[in-house]
N, C-alpha and C positions, 0 to 999 in steps of 0.2 A: 490729832498730830499729823502733820503733813508727811507723806511717804518719802519725800526726798531727804528727810533728816535721818532715816534709819538705814542700817546696812545689814545685810544678811551674809553670814559666812556659811559655806557648805563644805564640810570636811568629808570627802568620800574615802573612807579608810577600808582596810582589809576586814576588820572585825566589826566596825560600827560605822554608821553614817550619821553625822550630826549636822542639824540646821540650827543656827543661832542667830537671833535678832538683837541688834544692839543700837544704841544712839549715843551721842555725846551729851553729857550733862553740862551744867553751867560752869563746872570747873575743868572742862576739857577732858574729863575721864570718860571711859566707855561704860555705859550702863546696859546690862543685859536684860532684855525685856521678855525673852522667851527661848526655850531650848526644846528641840525634839530630837530624839535619837532612835535609830532603828538598827536591827541586826543587818550587817552587810553580807549579802550572799553572792553577789556577782563579781566580787573583786578578789584577785589573788596577788599577793605581794605588791599591793599598791597599784596594780594595773587592772582595768576593767576587763573581765573575760566573759561576762554575761549581761548583755545590755538590758534585756527585759527585766531580769531580777534586780538590776541596779536601779532601774527607773522606778520599780515598785518600792524599793527601800528609800529612795530619795523622796518619793511622794509621801510616804508614811512619816518620815522625819519632818518634812515641811508641814504637813497637816497638824502634827503635834505642836510644833513651834507656833503655828498660827492660832491654835486653840488656846495655848497658854498666854499668848500676848494679846489676842484679839485683833491682830493686824493681818493684812493680806500680803503674801510674799510674792513679788514680781521678779526682782532682779537678785542674783546672788554672786558673791565672790567665791570662786572655787580654787581649791589647792591641787597642785600636781606633785606627785612623788613617784615612787615606783622604781624598779630595778633598772629601768632604761636611762635613768638620769646619770649623766657623768659631767665632770667639769675639767677644763684644761686652762693652762696659762698661756697667754699669747701677747706678743708686743707688736705694735704697728706704729707707723708714723705718716704724717702728711707734710708736704712742703707748701708753705703759704705763698701765694702769688705776690702779695704785698706786704713786706715786713714793716712798712711805715704805719700800718694800722694795728691796733691792739687785737689780741686774740678774743673772739667772742663766741657765743652759743654755736653759731653756724659752723665754726671750725671744729668745734668738738663733735657736733652732729656728723660732720663729714668723716672725721676720724672713726667714730663709732660705726658709721654706715660701712666703712671700708672693712672693719672686723666682720661685718655681717656677710661679707663675700667669701669668707673662709670656706674651703671645701670640706663638707662633712661626709661621714659614711652615708650610704644610701638610706633613705627613710628618716635621717636625722635632721633636726632643725635646731637653730640656736634659740634658746628660751630667754637667756639673760646675758647681757654683756655689762660687766661691772668694772669700771675704771679703777685701778689700784693706786697708781700714782703717775704723774705726768713729768716729762722732761721738755724743756724749752731750750733749743739750741745746745743740747748736751748738758744743761744744767739740770740736775736730778732732784728727787724728793719734793716735787711741787704738788701741793694737794689741790689747788684751784688755780688754773692758768688763765682764767678770764681776766681781761684787763692788762695782760702783760705783753711786751713787745717780743717778737721772735719770728724766725723764718721757718724753723723746723719744729713741729709739735709731735712729740711721741708719747706713748703711754703703755703701761703694762695693763693687761685686761685679765679678768677672771671670767671665763666664758662657760656658761652652763648649757649643756646640749641634752635634748631628749628626743623621743621618737614622735614623729608627727602623728602617726596613726593613734597612738595612746592618747595624745592631747585631744585629737578630734573625737575620739570615742567618748571622752569625758564631756566635751562640748555637746555631743549628740544626746547623751543621757540627760543633761541638764535641760536641753531644748525639748526633748520628748516628754520631759516631766512637766512641761508647760511653763518653764521658767526662762527668763532672759539671762544671758551671760553678762555680768557687769565687769568682771575682771578675772584674770587668771594669776595665781601667785605660786611661787615655789614654796612647798610646805615647810622645808626647814627654815626658810626666811620668815614665814608667818609665825611659827612657834617661837623663833628667836625674838621677834618683836613683842610677843606677849610675855615672855618669861625673863628677858635679860634687861638689866639696867644699863643706862648709857655708860656709867663708870666701868662696868664690866667689859663692855665692847671696846672701850678705850684701852684698858689694861691688857686685854687679850683673854679670850675665853672660848671654849669649845662647848657648843650646845649639842647634846645627844638626845634625840627624840626617839624613844623605843616604842614603836607602835606594834600593831598586831602582826602585820606582814613585812614591815621594813623598819630599819633603824636609820634615821636621818641624821646627818651631822652638818653643822654650820660653824665655821671658825671665824672669829672676829679679832681684829687687832687694830689699834688706833682708830677705833670707831668705823672701820670699813670691813665688809665681808671679804675674807681672803680665800676661803676654801669651802666647798660643799661636796657632799657625797651621800649616796643612798646605798645602804648595805641590805641585800635582799633577805634579811632574817629579822624576825622580831619575836614577840611573845608567843606567836602560834607555834614556832618550832619547839619551844620549851614544852608547850602542852602536848605536841606530838610525841616528843621523847618520853614524857611521863606515861602517856597512853601506851606506847610500845613497851616501855621498860617495866610497867606495872600490870600490863595486859588488862586495861580497864577502858571503858568507853570515854569518848572526848569530853562529854559533859562533866564526868566525874573528875577527870584529869585537870580540867580548868578550875573546878572548885577546890581541888587539893592544892593546886598551885597558889590560888588566891588566899586560901584560909591558912594553909600550913606551910606553904613553901618558903624556902630561904635560900639565899645565894651562897651561904657560908656553912659548910657541913660540920664545922668543928663543934658547933654549940649544941647539937642534938645529942641526947643520951641514946644508947643503944636500945633502951627498953621503951622508948616512946613510939606507940603504935597507933595507926588509924585503922578502923575497920570499915570496909566499903561493902555495901550490900551486893550480893552476887546477881547476876542476871537470872531472871525467872527460874526459881527453884534450885539455883546452885548455891553452894556454900559462900558465905561472905569472904572477901579477900583481906588479909591483913598486911598492911604496908608499914615499914618502919620510916619514921621521919628522917632518919639518917640517910636511908637509900634515896628517899625523895629529894633531899637537898643535894645529894651527890649528883643525881641526874640533872638537877636544875644548874648546879654549880658548873658542871662540864659545859653545858650549852651556853650559859651566860658568859663564861670565860671566853668562849669562842667568839661570841658577838663583840665583847669588849675588846678583845685583842685585835679584831679586824678594824674596829673603829680606831684603835690607837695607831695602827699602821697608817691610816689616813691622816691622823693628826701629825704623825712624823713626816709623812709626805709633804704636808704643808711647811714643815721645817721648824716645828716646835723646839728642836734642839739647838738651833742657832740663838745666840744671845739676843739678837735684835728682834727675833720673832717669838720670844718666850711668851707663853700664855700665863700671865701673872694671876689671873682670876681663876685659873684651872678649868674644871669641867662642871657643867650644869646638866643634870639629868631630868628629862621630862617625858611626857607620854605615859600611857597606861602602864607600860612595862617598868617604869621607874618606881612603881609602888611595891616592888618585890622587896621583902625584908632583907636587910643587910647588904643591899646592892651597893650603897655608897661605900661601905668598907671594902667590898671586893674591887670596885673601880679604883679607889685609892691605892690598893695593894698592887693592882696590875700596872697602873700608869705612874704611880708616885705623884699624882697631881691632886691638889685640893679639890674636893667634890661637894656639891650641894644638890638637893632636890629642888627643881624649879617649878613654882606654882604661877599660873598665869595671872597674877594679881598686880603686876607691875603698873598697868594702866587702867585697872578696873576701878569703878567707883567703890567707895569705901563700904557701902551697905550691900554689896553683892552677896548672893547666896554662897554658902559654903561650897555647894555642889559645883558651881561655875568655876571656882578657883582650884579645882582639881587638876593635877597634871594631865588627866584624860582629855581635858578640853583645851589644852594649850594651843593646838593648831586652829581649832574653831574660833577661839578668842582672837588669835592673830589675824585671821581672815576677816573677822568683823572690823577689827582696827584698820585693816588694810582698805576695806571698802569705805570706811569713814574718811580716811585720808584721801582717797580718790575723789570723793564727793567735795571735800574742802578745796581740792585742786580745781575741779570743774567750776565751783562757785567763784573762785579767784579769777579764773580765765574769763568767765562770763562777765564778771564785773569790770574787768580790764577792757574787754571788747565794748561793752556799753559805754564806758567812760570815753573810749576812743571815738565812738560815734558821736557822742555829745560834743567832744572837742572839735571834731572835724566840721560839724554843722556850725559851731561857733566861728570856726576859722573861715568858713566860706562866707559867713555873713560880714566878717571884717574884710578890710581890702586885701587883695591877693598878694600884695607885696611882701608882707611878713608871715605869709601863710607857713612857710617852711618850718619856722620855729615852733608854731603852736601844736603841730600834730605830734602827739607822743605815741610812740609805738609801744604797745604792751609787751613786756618782757615775755617772750615765748617760753612757756614751761617745757623743759625737755621731756618728751614723752618716753616712758620706759619701754623696753622692748616688749614687756608683758602687755602693755596697752595696745602695742602694734600687733602683737601675737593674737590678742583677744579679738581685734578687728579682723584679722586674717581667718581665724576659726569661725567667727560669726559669718563672714562673707562665704566661707566654704559651705557652712551649713545652709545658708540661705540658697545658694546656688545648687546645692545637692538635693534640695527637696524634690 
């Protein structure tokens, strides 16, 4: 199998690092060929804080995925999250020199590049600029202005900002692991692509991805991303609290959480007790499940309430912005018992658990379709999409060369009409950002 048909997602998380290899099958679905995962040691709250350890973990995950699939991994699509990600709304406009011509790609590029000149806090960089809706000469609610006449083009943008150093550190880890950076994607967007259906994005939905170190939120309405946020708490703080509250070691706390934990304290009887072996020669500890779920409940409530504040910031309470499809929970933390009920109780919104099987081939492993792998599956899909784009561009350029050579062989008089300019695909900021990170790393060597 040629290597240009496969794509590799690398999810550098706080608790685990996942390398996932996938390709498109004949039905256009993603088929997962191999998975490798390793314990993530050098990442705290979504941000790399130990480069050497992160490189080791990446290499381990990649080797595992290579062994399972029998393929060699060269390029990866990597996700960024972390507590430094924030988003803001911004409007901007351009005045067009010639309103006799229709609006084209170039006008939109000009407008988007203008947003790029926004002044950020020191050390911050714009990662994503997502147009929400356009106005042409004051007429609003335009989804696609290309081909319209008008002198003034304006738009509302959703701008996502992050720390340059954190992004570069991730690039550095990937490169030092002997891999090439194929693309960078915002993790909440990757998870959303893997888990949500198009109908949900149209109707309005909030995706909450509860990871180990961070909880990511992405809000969609009318098929467009409207709000993103990263909350610096995840499953790890729950484990921490159990560890502190029950005076046990972290490994035991994690197991307790997974095996017996529940986000809803009401259902445990007072007499349900788990006994935990004591440390060397000490008495075993007895912990009531009621206490355990009280600890979990308190912490989860806090996380969900913070996310709900963000959903309200987006404006969920206005009729026009109502999220009809409610909330979708994914990520490892979404597997906590009774979490769905708790989220519905706090937010009053319909909730379901999201499995990343929306675009996976039907015969995929059970394991792959677990919420744990939502981000990794999303990154693989993102890589596949990028390849598709590159192929289309390449084909368009080749076609143009052929047409130009035909045109020169005909007489020069009607040459003008024959040359077709391929439609320039608008490159996303992430592509440009990836280029910049690559250049930076190459020059920093």
